[in-house]
N, C-alpha and C positions, 0 to 999 in steps of 0.2 A: 504494500500500500504506500502511495506517495503522499507525504505530508504537504500541507499548503506552503510552508516555507521552502521546501525543496523545489516546488514548481517555480517560484519567483527567482531562484538562483540559476535556472537553466538559461543557457545562451540562446539568443534568437537564431533561427535557422539561417544558414549562410545563403546569401543572394546568389542564385545560379546564373544570373545574367553577367555578360562580359561587356563592359562599357569602354568607349574610346577614352584616350587620355583626357583628364580634366572633367570627366563626367562620372556621376555616381547615381545611386538609386534616388536619393533625395532631389537631385537636380531634375531627373527625368520626371518624377512625380509632380514637381512644381510646374513643369512645362505642360504636362498632361492636364493638371488642374486648371491652368490658365486657359487652355483651348477648350476644355469641357465647359467652362463658364461663358464662353463667347457665343454670341448668336451666329448661326450659320451664315447669315447674310453678310455680317461684318467680316468674317473670315474669308468668304468668297470675294468680297470687294477688295480686300487687301491682297489677295492672291492674283487679282487681275481677271478672275472668271466672273462673268455676268450671267446669273441663272435666268432661265426662261421663266415667264410668269407661271406657266403650268408645271414647273418643276416641284417635285415633292421629295423630301429626304426621309428615309426610313431605314430601320435595321431589319435585315432578313437573315434567317439561318444560312450559314455558309453553304450547306448542301443544296440550297435553292438558287444560288447565284447563277449557275449555268442556265437554268430554266428561265430566269428573269432576263438574262442577257439575250436568249433566243427570242423572247417576247418583244423586247425592245428592238432587236434587229429586224424582226418581222414587221413591226410598226413603221420603222424607217423606210423599209422597202415599199410598203403600200402607201406611204404618204406622198 
């Protein structure tokens, strides 16, 4: 049985990621937090991309990406 004080003495798990020189987990997390808080339109404007009015942003399961790409390609051909 592990006592409560033994749990607090354990070292945190080692970060499995490899970062470029000058980067670390905290820096990456700060950048992720910064962009997660931004509105999509602001990010797009700064990147030089102008979204179409009928553009919608959404998350889809990775396994559905090929099907969605086929649907989009089919729509472009018929347009």
